C-alpha positions, 0 to 999 in steps of 0.5 A, spaced: 220 110 714 226 105 712 227 098 713 233 094 714 233 086 712 238 082 716 238 077 710 243 077 704 240 078 697 238 072 693 243 070 688 239 071 682 238 078 684 245 080 686 248 078 680 243 082 676 244 088 680 252 087 680 251 087 672 247 094 673 252 096 678 258 095 674 255 096 667 252 103 669 258 107 667 258 104 660 250 105 659 248 112 662 252 117 657 250 124 657 242 123 658 243 120 664 248 126 667 244 131 664 238 128 668 241 128 675 245 134 675 241 140 675 243 147 676 247 147 683 249 154 682 243 157 682 241 163 688 237 159 692 242 153 693 248 158 695 244 160 701 244 153 703 249 151 708 251 144 710 254 141 717 261 138 716 265 134 722 273 137 722 278 135 727 272 133 732 268 139 731 262 141 727 262 147 722 258 148 715 260 149 708 256 151 702 254 147 696 260 148 693 264 145 698 267 151 701 267 153 709 263 158 711 263 157 718 269 154 722 268 148 726 267 150 733 260 146 735 259 139 738 254 138 734 250 141 728 244 139 724 241 141 717 238 147 715 230 148 716 227 154 714 234 158 713 236 156 720 240 150 723 240 147 730 247 147 733 250 144 740 255 147 745 256 142 750 249 140 752 245 147 750 242 148 743 242 155 739 241 156 732 246 159 726 243 162 720 245 161 712 245 168 709 250 170 712 252 164 716 253 166 723 250 164 730 244 168 731 241 165 737 246 163 742 246 156 745 241 156 751 236 151 750 236 143 753 232 141 746 231 145 740 226 143 734 227 145 727 224 152 724 218 152 720 214 158 718 219 162 722 218 158 729 221 153 733 220 149 739 225 149 744 226 148 751 230 152 756 233 148 762 228 146 767 222 149 763 216 147 759 216 147 751 215 154 748 216 157 741 221 162 739 222 166 733 228 167 728 231 172 734 230 168 739 224 171 743 219 167 745 212 168 742 208 162 744 210 162 751 213 155 755 207 151 757 207 144 753 210 138 756 213 137 748 212 140 742 213 138 735 215 143 729 210 147 725 207 144 719 202 148 715 201 153 720 199 148 726 203 145 731 202 138 735 203 139 742 202 135 749 200 136 755 199 131 761 201 126 756 195 128 751 196 131 744 192 137 741 194 142 736 195 149 736 195 155 731 202 158 729 199 165 733 199 160 739 191 160 739 188 152 741 186 149 735 184 142 738 184 141 746 189 135 748 185 129 747 189 124 743 194 119 745 199 121 739 199 126 733 203 127 726 204 133 723 200 136 718 200 134 710 196 136 705 191 139 710 190 133 714 194 130 720 194 123 723 192 122 730 191 116 735 185 114 738 183 109 743 180 105 736 186 106 732 188 112 727 184 117 724 185 124 720 183 131 722 183 137 718 185 144 719 179 146 723 180 140 728 174 136 725 175 129 724 175 128 717 177 121 715 174 116 721 174 109 716 170 103 718 176 099 718 182 100 723 188 103 722 193 101 726 199 106 723 198 112 719 203 116 715 203 123 712 199 125 706 203 126 699 200 128 693 193 126 696 195 119 698 197 117 705 200 110 707 196 106 712 197 100 716 191 095 717 189 088 719 191 086 711 197 090 711 200 096 708 196 100 703 194 107 701 188 111 702 186 118 699 183 124 702 176 121 702 179 116 706 178 110 701 183 105 699 187 108 693 192 102 693 189 096 697 193 094 703 197 088 702 204 090 703 209 088 708 211 095 709 210 101 705 213 109 706 210 115 703 210 118 696 216 122 694 217 124 687 211 120 684 214 113 687 213 110 694 217 104 697 214 097 699 217 091 702 216 084 699 219 079 704 226 081 705 226 086 699 224 093 698 222 096 691 218 102 688 210 103 686 207 109 682 200 111 684 197 107 679 200 101 683 205 099 678 211 096 680 216 101 677 222 098 680 222 091 683 224 089 690 231 088 691 234 093 696 235 092 703 233 099 705 232 105 702 231 112 703 225 116 699 227 119 692 229 126 692 232 130 687 231 124 682 236 120 686 235 115 692 239 112 697 239 104 697 242 099 701 245 092 698 247 088 703 252 092 707 253 098 702 250 104 700 249 106 693 244 111 689 239 110 684 237 114 679 229 115 678 229 116 671 234 111 669 232 106 674 239 104 675 245 105 680 248 111 677 253 113 683 257 106 684 262 108 689 260 104 696 258 108 703 257 105 710 251 110 710 248 115 705 243 121 706 238 124 701 240 129 696 239 137 698 240 142 693 245 138 689 249 134 694 249 129 699 252 127 705 255 120 706 259 116 711 265 112 711 267 108 716 264 105 723 265 106 730 271 109 732 273 111 725 266 115 722 268 120 717 263 124 713 263 127 707 259 130 701 258 128 694 255 131 688 250 127 683 256 125 679 258 122 685 264 126 686 266 129 693 265 136 694 268 135 701 272 129 702 270 125 708 273 128 714 272 126 722 
């Protein structure tokens, strides 16, 4: 989850940030460069491809910025489990990353991400089912809606109620919940008439606290963000509050830090409830690969987890999380939107195109 603040930054905070923003080049040195720039040429990274927009059509590039699939699609999504959904006209299919090619022809009106070799899809005029990497249905179309597989389970909806199936199609939990989240750390949040609770991988109700949970997030490293009448906090897998609910909003932990909102500004805390980065941002993305995309006023930059300073100082109109050493950024708005990719030095490996 992210949060957008409409107001401007407080003058004192803004001054401090501008000092950090423009002074960072002198302060970082070799240590910072080494901390954010990993080995992006390893074998796994070379198998990941990224969608790019060129002359109004979508194709794919490698992590090094070379075109591996010529632009020809009307839309393309990020890779998941070695496959990426693409759209031709109104129908969806999938491309693979190694080698990059179309492997499942565009034929679905809806296509979810692949996880554990399966993806939820819908053929025109039919219900949702799950296909394998060859495009064949392995779980027949029978659901009103279906989420991607997570930890060998998938939330599915029938007649307005949610339940869960196993990856072999067998029923784990009959549809009976008004909403459902993916499994994470062996637990999944489900919404009942009395609020949110958590079930385990056997389908049993594992966390059903005496206090009411009005919003429930996914577990990461044993903690999940939850909202109560007192505010947002974090519970452990036994259902006890690990971080007392008191924040105006909070997101899941990632790389040991979770964002929280205090008034109009967002900062980060660690699992000991210590404020590691003071609230000063209008919007953030969770840390990934030691970097977090953060918004100051109307511009996006990148914050380094190790130094806690802005290490990519060029402003962008939008910025996404890093994946295998590069991140997609947006320059321009409305009819002049251009997408590019930067590395962890802030240098373009794919200059923004439209």
